[in-house]
C-alpha positions in Angstrom: -11.3 15.6 4.8 -14.5 13.6 4.7 -13.7 9.9 5.5 -15.6 7.3 3.5 -15.4 3.8 4.9 -15.6 0.5 3.1 -18.6 -0.3 5.3 -20.3 2.8 4.0 -19.6 1.7 0.4 -21.1 -1.7 1.0 -24.4 0.0 2.1 -24.4 3.0 -0.1 -24.1 1.3 -3.5 -27.0 -1.1 -3.1 -29.2 -0.5 -6.1 -26.4 1.2 -8.0 -26.3 -1.2 -10.9 -28.9 -0.7 -13.7 -31.6 -3.2 -14.3 -30.6 -5.0 -17.5 -31.8 -8.5 -16.9 -34.3 -10.5 -15.0 -34.0 -13.0 -12.2 -35.8 -15.5 -14.4 -32.5 -15.9 -16.2 -31.2 -17.8 -13.2 -29.0 -15.1 -11.6 -29.6 -14.8 -7.9 -27.8 -13.2 -5.0 -26.1 -15.7 -2.8 -25.7 -13.5 0.4 -26.2 -9.9 1.5 -23.2 -8.7 -0.6 -23.5 -8.6 -4.5 -23.0 -11.7 -6.5 -20.7 -11.6 -9.6 -21.2 -14.2 -12.3 -18.3 -14.6 -14.8 -18.8 -16.7 -17.9 -15.8 -17.0 -20.2 -16.2 -17.5 -24.0 -16.8 -21.2 -24.6 -16.1 -21.9 -20.9 -12.4 -21.4 -21.4 -10.1 -21.6 -18.3 -8.2 -18.4 -17.3 -4.6 -19.5 -17.6 -2.6 -16.3 -18.1 -1.7 -13.1 -16.3 -0.8 -11.4 -19.6 -3.4 -12.5 -22.1 -7.1 -11.6 -21.6 -9.9 -14.1 -22.1 -13.3 -12.8 -23.3 -16.2 -13.1 -20.9 -19.6 -11.9 -19.9 -19.9 -10.5 -16.4 -23.2 -10.2 -14.5 -23.7 -8.5 -11.2 -26.7 -9.2 -9.0 -27.3 -6.6 -6.3 -30.7 -6.8 -4.6 -33.4 -6.2 -7.3 -30.8 -5.0 -9.8 -29.1 -7.2 -12.4 -26.4 -5.7 -14.6 -24.9 -7.7 -17.5 -21.7 -6.6 -19.2 -20.9 -8.4 -22.5 -17.6 -8.0 -24.3 -15.7 -8.0 -21.1 -12.2 -9.4 -20.7 -10.5 -11.2 -17.7 -7.0 -12.3 -16.9 -5.1 -13.4 -13.9 -3.2 -11.1 -11.6 -0.8 -11.2 -8.7 2.4 -13.1 -8.0 2.2 -15.7 -5.2 -1.6 -15.6 -5.3 -1.6 -16.5 -9.0 1.1 -19.2 -9.1 0.5 -20.8 -5.6 -3.2 -20.6 -5.0 -6.3 -22.3 -6.3 -8.4 -19.3 -5.4 -7.0 -16.9 -8.1 -7.1 -13.1 -8.2 -8.2 -11.5 -11.5 -8.1 -8.3 -13.4 -11.2 -7.3 -15.4 -11.4 -5.0 -18.4 -14.8 -3.8 -19.5 -15.6 -2.8 -23.1 -16.6 0.7 -21.9 -15.9 2.7 -18.7 -18.0 1.6 -15.7 -18.7 3.4 -12.4 -18.9 0.3 -10.3 -18.5 1.9 -6.9 -20.6 5.1 -7.2 -20.2 8.7 -8.4 -17.4 9.6 -6.0 -15.2 6.9 -7.4 -13.6 6.0 -10.7 -15.4 5.6 -14.0 -13.0 3.2 -15.6 -12.6 0.1 -17.7 -10.0 -1.7 -15.5 -10.9 -3.2 -12.1 -9.5 -6.0 -9.9 -11.0 -8.9 -8.1 -8.8 -9.7 -5.1 -9.0 -13.2 -3.6 -7.5 -12.3 -0.2 -6.8 -16.0 0.2 -3.8 -15.9 2.4 -5.7 -13.6 4.8 -8.2 -15.7 6.8 -10.0 -12.5 7.9 -10.2 -11.4 4.2 -10.5 -7.8 5.4 -6.8 -6.7 5.7 -6.8 -4.9 2.3 -10.1 -3.2 2.9 -9.1 -2.1 6.4 -5.9 -0.5 5.0 -7.9 1.5 2.4 -9.9 2.9 5.3 -6.6 3.6 7.1 -5.4 5.5 4.0 -8.5 7.7 4.1 -8.1 8.3 7.8 -4.6 9.5 7.1 -5.7 11.7 4.2 -3.6 9.9 1.5 -4.2 11.1 -2.0 -5.4 7.8 -3.5 -7.0 5.0 -1.5 -8.4 2.2 -3.7 -12.1 1.7 -3.0 -13.3 -1.7 -2.1 -16.5 -3.7 -2.2 -17.0 -7.4 -1.2 -18.7 -9.7 -3.6 -19.4 -13.4 -4.0 -18.0 -14.8 -7.3 -19.1 -17.6 -9.6 -16.8 -18.6 -12.5 -18.4 -20.6 -15.3 -21.1 -21.8 -12.9 -18.7 -22.8 -10.0 -18.7 -20.8 -6.8 -15.2 -19.4 -6.1 -15.8 -17.6 -2.8 -15.6 -14.1 -1.3 -13.7 -11.6 -3.4 -13.0 -7.9 -3.2 -13.9 -5.7 -6.1 -11.3 -2.8 -6.1 -9.6 -0.1 -8.1 -6.7 -0.9 -10.3 -3.6 1.2 -9.5 -3.3 3.2 -12.6 -3.2 6.8 -14.0 -6.8 8.0 -13.8 -8.5 11.1 -12.6 -10.1 9.3 -9.7 -7.1 7.0 -9.0 -3.5 8.3 -9.5 -4.4 11.7 -10.9 -1.6 12.2 -13.5 -1.4 12.2 -17.3 -1.7 8.7 -18.7 0.6 9.7 -21.6 3.2 11.7 -19.7 3.0 10.9 -16.0 5.2 8.3 -14.3 4.3 5.5 -11.9 7.0 3.3 -10.5 6.7 0.1 -8.4 9.6 -0.9 -6.3 10.2 -4.6 -7.0 12.6 -7.5 -6.5 13.7 -10.6 -8.3 10.3 -12.2 -7.7 8.1 -9.3 -8.7 9.9 -7.5 -11.5 8.0 -7.0 -14.7 9.0 -5.6 -18.1 9.7 -2.8 -18.5 11.8 -2.3 -15.4 14.9 -0.3 -14.4 17.7 -1.5 -12.1 19.5 1.3 -10.3 23.2 1.4 -10.1 23.5 2.9 -6.6 21.3 0.5 -4.4 20.6 -2.1 -7.1 16.9 -1.7 -6.7 14.5 -2.7 -9.4 11.7 -0.3 -10.4 8.8 -1.6 -12.5 7.7 1.2 -14.9 3.9 1.0 -14.6 3.2 4.3 -16.5 3.7 5.4 -19.3 2.6 2.2 -21.0 3.5 0.6 -24.3 4.2 3.0 -27.1 3.8 6.0 -24.8 7.0 4.9 -23.0 9.5 6.2 -25.5 13.2 5.8 -25.1 13.5 9.4 -24.1 11.0 9.0 -21.3 12.7 5.8 -20.1 16.0 7.6 -20.0 14.5 10.5 -18.0 13.0 8.0 -15.5 16.3 6.3 -15.1 18.0 9.6 -14.6 15.5 10.6 -11.9 16.1 7.2 -10.1 19.9 7.6 -10.2 19.7 11.2 -9.0 17.4 10.3 -6.1 19.5 7.4 -4.9 22.7 9.4 -5.2 21.0 12.1 -3.1 20.0 9.5 -0.5 23.6 8.1 -0.3 25.4 11.4 -0.6 27.0 13.4 2.2 24.4 16.2 1.8 21.5 13.7 2.2 19.9 15.7 5.1 19.9 19.0 3.1 16.3 19.8 2.0 17.5 21.1 -1.4 20.5 18.9 -2.1 19.4 15.6 -0.4 16.6 13.1 -0.9 13.9 15.6 0.1 14.4 17.4 -3.2 13.1 14.2 -4.9 10.1 13.3 -2.7 6.9 15.0 -1.7 7.6 15.2 2.1 4.1 14.9 3.3 3.4 11.9 1.1 6.7 10.2 2.0 6.0 10.4 5.7 2.3 9.4 5.4 3.1 6.4 3.3 6.0 5.2 5.5 4.1 5.7 8.8 1.1 3.9 7.2 3.4 1.0 6.2 4.7 0.7 9.7 1.2 0.9 11.2 0.1 -2.0 9.1 3.1 -4.2 9.9 3.2 -5.3 6.3 6.4 -7.3 5.8 6.1 -6.7 2.0 5.8 -3.0 2.4 9.4 -2.2 1.3 9.2 -3.9 -2.0 5.6 -3.4 -2.9 5.8 0.4 -3.2 4.1 2.7 -5.6 5.6 6.1 -6.4 4.3 8.6 -8.9 4.6 12.0 -10.4 3.2 14.0 -13.3 5.5 15.1 -16.1 6.0 18.7 -14.8 6.9 17.5 -11.3 10.3 16.8 -9.8 9.1 15.3 -6.6 7.5 11.8 -6.4 4.4 11.1 -4.4 3.8 7.8 -2.6 0.8 5.5 -2.3 -1.5 3.8 -2.2 -0.9 1.5 0.7 -1.2 -1.8 -1.1 -1.0 -5.6 -1.0 -1.8 -6.3 2.7 -2.7 -10.0 2.6 0.2 -10.8 4.9 0.2 -7.5 6.7 -0.8 -6.9 10.3 1.5 -9.7 11.5 0.2 -12.3 9.1 3.6 -13.6 7.9 5.5 -16.7 8.9 8.8 -15.1 7.9 8.9 -12.6 10.8 6.5 -11.5 13.5 5.8 -7.7 13.1 4.2 -7.4 16.5 7.2 -5.5 17.9 9.3 -4.9 14.8 9.9 -1.9 12.5 9.8 -2.4 8.7 13.1 -0.5 8.1 15.2 -2.7 10.4 14.2 -6.2 9.5 17.4 -6.9 7.4 15.6 -8.9 4.7 17.5 -9.4 1.5 14.5 -9.1 -0.8 13.2 -5.8 0.7 15.6 -3.5 -1.1 14.0 -0.2 0.0 15.2 -0.9 3.5 18.5 0.7 2.5 16.8 3.9 1.6 14.6 4.0 4.7 17.5 3.3 7.1 19.4 6.2 5.5 16.4 8.5 6.0 16.2 7.5 9.6 19.6 9.0 10.1 18.1 12.4 9.2 16.9 14.4 12.2 14.1 15.8 10.1 12.7 12.5 9.0 12.9 10.9 12.5 11.0 13.8 14.0 8.5 14.0 11.1 7.6 10.3 11.4 7.3 10.4 15.2 5.2 13.6 15.1 2.9 12.2 12.4 2.3 9.0 14.3 1.6 10.9 17.5 -0.9 13.0 15.7 -2.7 10.0 14.3 -2.9 8.4 17.7 -4.2 11.6 19.2 -6.9 11.6 16.5 -8.1 8.1 17.6 -6.1 5.8 15.2 -6.3 2.7 17.4 -10.0 2.8 18.1 -10.7 3.8 14.5 -9.0 0.6 13.3 -10.7 -1.6 15.9 -14.1 -0.2 15.0 -13.5 -0.8 11.3 -12.3 -4.4 11.9 -15.7 -5.0 13.6 -17.8 -3.3 10.8 -15.9 -5.0 8.0 -16.1 -8.4 9.5 -19.8 -7.9 10.2 -20.3 -6.8 6.6 -19.0 -10.1 5.2 -20.4 -12.3 7.9 -22.7 -14.2 5.5 -20.2 -14.2 2.7 -17.3 -15.5 4.7 -19.4 -18.4 6.0 -20.1 -19.5 2.4 -16.4 -19.0 1.4 -15.1 -21.3 4.2 -17.5 -24.0 3.1 -15.3 -24.3 0.0 -11.9 -23.2 1.3 -11.0 -24.8 4.7 -10.7 -22.1 7.4 -8.1 -24.1 9.4 -5.6 -25.0 6.7 -2.5 -23.4 5.2 -2.8 -21.7 1.9 0.8 -20.2 1.5 4.0 -21.3 3.2 4.7 -17.6 4.0 1.4 -16.8 5.8 1.2 -16.9 9.6 1.0 -20.5 10.8 -1.7 -20.1 13.4 -5.0 -21.7 12.4 -8.4 -21.7 14.1 -11.7 -23.5 13.4 -13.8 -20.3 13.5 -13.7 -16.9 11.8 -13.9 -14.7 14.9 -10.7 -16.1 16.2 -8.8 -14.6 13.2 -10.6 -11.3 13.8 -9.5 -11.4 17.4 -5.9 -12.0 16.3 -6.0 -8.9 14.0 -7.4 -6.7 16.8 -4.8 -7.9 19.2 -2.1 -6.9 16.8 -3.5 -3.4 16.6 -3.6 -3.1 20.4 0.0 -4.2 20.8 1.7 -2.8 17.7 0.6 0.8 17.7 1.9 1.5 21.3 5.1 -0.3 20.5 5.5 1.7 17.3 5.0 5.0 19.2 7.7 4.1 21.7 10.1 2.9 18.9 9.6 6.1 17.0 10.2 8.2 20.0 13.5 6.4 20.8 14.7 7.0 17.3 14.2 10.7 17.4 17.7 10.9 19.0 19.5 9.1 16.2 19.0 11.6 13.5 21.7 13.9 12.2 20.6 17.5 12.0 22.0 19.5 9.0 23.0 22.8 10.5 23.9 26.1 8.9 27.1 28.0 9.8 26.4 30.1 12.9 23.4 28.0 14.0 25.2 27.0 17.1 25.0 30.5 18.5 21.9 29.9 20.7 21.3 31.2 24.2 20.7 28.9 27.2 21.8 25.7 25.5 24.7 23.5 26.3 26.5 21.7 23.4 28.9 18.8 23.8 31.2 16.9 21.4 31.1 13.1 21.1 33.7 12.9 23.9 31.4 14.7 26.3 33.4 17.9 26.3 31.4 21.2 26.6 31.5 23.3 23.4 31.2 27.0 23.4 28.6 28.4 21.0 30.9 31.4 20.3 33.9 29.2 19.4 35.0 29.7 15.7 34.6 26.5 13.7 36.5 25.3 10.7 34.9 23.9 7.6 35.5 20.3 8.8 32.2 18.5 9.5 31.8 18.1 13.2 29.2 15.9 15.1 28.0 17.4 18.3 25.3 16.7 20.9 22.6 19.2 21.9 19.7 18.4 24.2 20.6 14.7 23.8 20.3 15.0 20.0 23.0 14.4 17.5 23.7 17.3 15.2 26.1 17.9 12.3 28.1 21.1 12.1 29.5 21.7 8.6 
């Protein structure tokens, strides 16, 4: 797969926007990234996450100026909306726009991420590059911009894809396909479904509005219940009866390994799953919402921690992941995938992209921190380590990559031995292998077995004989 970096996007789309205005109108480019001017109707404040406000949006990029009248804007996010002066926004154009080039979405809906709790402002963009490195099906594109709102400079933002059903985003039917977001009490949004097995909340992001009929909602609820019962059931390791019957195995492993690599403490409740109408198995992705990823949380250091074993009350998917780690297949698949990524140069790839992304916004971040103090707290839950210069935050991010990836490789290897292997009758009849029961007694592979489930040890690995 051809990898396209955010740094490439920043360079490649210069001159992309059509010339529809003139610099004589007063629109100028602030730094070497594009400048976005948003002017709301009658200068109205943007006060809602649900109701759009009409606006005109102008993008200045080199010699090109593009103006988009009849655009709409509203707030987005949870903590970033309610607890931050530098707000994030969702933009909806009157017609579809190809803001990031021909290889990316032609869509009406886009996001402007503030990245305010992340002093590097590149964690989200870095993760989109990671997703491409891993070959994930949908990796939201990203482009840094300077933003003015009603004549006031608001700082460095990230123009990005909206997570939605779309040919160049989540490629499923908008009317019939399903997108679920794992949520909790703080992030649930109507319509949502609360499961009866693990009591997990799932926001239904697609189908939307009238397309989400009662019949479709019931079908989604039945899929959720069936999946969670398969996770909890006695046959959970069985590829046809257990949880693997409900998830695309490659996507599941890729998403989870990616979540662990990023050390995102929010990863297990900010999860997107999706499938088309004719599919039984859910896909995972994109990797999303990384402001406090890469060890940027005050709640818990992720430097030498695994997502699935934090024991946090508001990360409900931990229950599901811990159950999966009891499966020999899952433990081996995750360890093998991480080893493959490391062998392909994962660590150096991330370090290189940290350098290229920070260089790309060098001018823009300097302007941003003239307005927003670089050495002061934004959120109570962000990491409480503050510096007086931008490079120190970049160094912190690189140090995390250098420490966390080797730790994760070791942790995954250790957990290979904890998985239960679902065995077929007669599978124990193998030559040149010694098998023991849990009391350390040698077991003959030719011994007849009853139908009672038996846990045995082979080559230091726990296996289940049924």
